[in-house]
C-alpha positions in Angstrom: 110.5 114.1 115.2 110.6 111.9 118.4 112.2 108.4 118.1 108.9 106.6 118.9 107.2 108.3 116.0 110.1 107.7 113.7 110.4 104.0 114.6 106.5 103.7 114.1 106.7 105.4 110.6 109.3 102.9 109.7 107.3 100.0 110.9 104.4 101.2 108.6 106.7 101.2 105.6 108.1 104.8 105.3 111.6 103.8 104.4 114.1 105.0 101.9 112.9 104.3 98.1 109.2 103.4 99.0 106.7 105.3 96.8 104.2 107.3 98.6 101.0 109.0 97.0 99.1 112.0 98.5 95.4 111.1 98.2 93.9 114.1 99.7 94.5 116.9 102.3 92.1 118.5 104.7 90.6 122.0 104.0 92.9 123.7 106.6 95.6 121.2 105.6 95.8 119.8 109.1 95.4 116.3 108.1 96.7 114.3 104.9 95.7 111.0 103.5 98.5 109.0 101.8 98.6 105.7 100.1 101.5 103.5 100.9 101.9 99.7 100.0 98.5 99.3 99.0 96.9 100.8 102.2 95.8 104.4 103.3 96.8 106.4 106.2 95.7 109.6 107.7 98.5 111.7 109.0 98.7 114.9 111.0 100.5 117.8 109.6 103.0 117.5 112.4 104.0 114.0 111.2 104.0 115.0 107.5 106.3 117.9 108.4 108.8 115.4 109.5 109.0 113.4 106.3 111.5 113.8 103.7 110.5 113.3 100.1 112.8 113.1 97.3 111.5 112.8 93.6 
């Protein structure tokens, strides 16, 4: 993932230990709706592929 995108994701709150909830995904799984810190974001598959999720 490019540095500018990684930096923006950190600014939005995608940091270690933060809880993220998948709300919905598109029919072709090209876009995902996620909830984070009380707001909802729509993310492309290319961005979501770069995220690491640990349960």
